[in-house]
N, C-alpha and C positions, 0 to 999 in steps of 0.2 A: 494468631494474627487477626487483625481486624479486617472485616470484609470492606471492600471499596467498590465504588461505581466508577464509570468512565466519565462522569459529568465533569466538564472542565477540560477535557482532552482537546488538543489542537492538532490540526494537520496543516503542514506547510509544504509547498512545492517550489522547485527551482529547475530551470532548464539545464540540461546536461547531466553528466555523471562525474563523480570525483576522480581525481588522478590516482588515488589509492583507496582501496575498499576498507577503510578503517575510520575511526572517529576523527582523526586529523584530516583525512581527505574530505570527509563530508563537511566538517566545520569550516574548511577553507573555501567551500563554495559560497558564492555571493548571490544575492537576489532571491532568497527564500521569501515567498509570499503566502500568507495564511489563506486557506480556503474557507470562506465564511459559510456558516449555516450548514455544516455537515450534520446529517441526521443518522447516518448509518455508515460504518466502516467495518468491512468483513474481517474474517480470520486471516492472519499472516503467519508466516514461518514455513520453513522447508518441510517437504515430505520426501520420502525416498521411494524410488521405484522398487517393486518387489521382483527381484531377480530369482528365478527358480531353475533348478536342475533336478531331474529325476534319476535316481540311481537304478542300476540293474536289479537291485534287491526290492524295488518297488516303493521306495520312499522318496517323496519330493522334498528337497531341501530349499530353504528360503534364505536369501542373502539380501541385505540392504544395498540397493544399487544407487544410481545417479540421483542427486538431489535436485529438487524442483521447487522454486519459490511459488509456483502456481499463480492463481489469480485472486484478486481481492476486489469484491464488489463494494461500491460506495454510492451514497445518495447525498445530494445537497439541494437546498432550497434556493430559489431565485427571489431576491428582494427588490430588484429594480435598481439597486445601487451598483456602481462599478466595483467589482471584486477581482483584484489582480490574480489571486490564486485560481478562481474559477475560470478566468480568461486563459490562463496557461493551460489548464486541463482541456478546455474546448479547442484551443488552437493546436494542441499536440495529439488530439484524439485521432486514432487510426493512421498516424504517421509512424515512422520508425525512429523518431527523435527520442533521445533519452531524457528522462525526467527523474530528478531525485526527490525523495519524500522524507520529511522530518515529522515524526509523530511524537508529540509530547504528552505523556500521561499526567493526570492530576497529582501523582506522587512525585513528579519530577523526572522520572525515567524518560530518556529520549531514545527513539528507535529510528534508524536511518535505513533506507534501501533505495536502489535505483530500478527503474521500471519503464515500460512503455504504457501509454494511455490508450485505451480502446473503448469503443462503443458508447460514447457520450450520447445519450438520448433523452427525449422528454420523458418524464415520469408518467406513469399511468394516471389517468384522470378519473377520480371518483369524488363523491360528495364529501369524503372524509380525508382527502389528501390536499396538501398545499402544493402550489406550482413549484416544480423542481426538475432536476435532471439526475440520471443514474449513469454509471460508467464502471469501468474495470481497470485495475492496475494489473499488468502482466509482469510479474516480479522477476528480475534477472540477476539478483544478487542475494547473498545471505543477509540476514538482519544484522545490523551493527547496533548493539545496545550500549548506551552510556548510562551508568547508574546515576540516580539522583544525588545531587551534591549534598 
């Protein structure tokens, strides 16, 4: 398999969550807006809680417990232009309003999930960084993957 980069990936957001947690539900949502100038998009995917029980024989047993979508950190640059995707993220930050995310990789695979947006803040200021903002997605669904056509 050929190695690939994520150059060309896009992130789009829409207010609300789908009626059903599948590809049909997400594609039925209207109003997806691209978030421009994304420079970083963190890891995504469920992790499971480590549920343990210790037997009387002195052995701790591990079982995969509840699934957690966790958090995904992201960074975007501010260009001074109006960016509908960035405006949705800023408006929904630290509210409990649902937002749906559509991530399209350069190979054509699409990944959907719904989330809460949290902690949109100014990026740290250094001599080597462009003006931007950081934030987090607090993921509340499994990832819905749609293979490239």
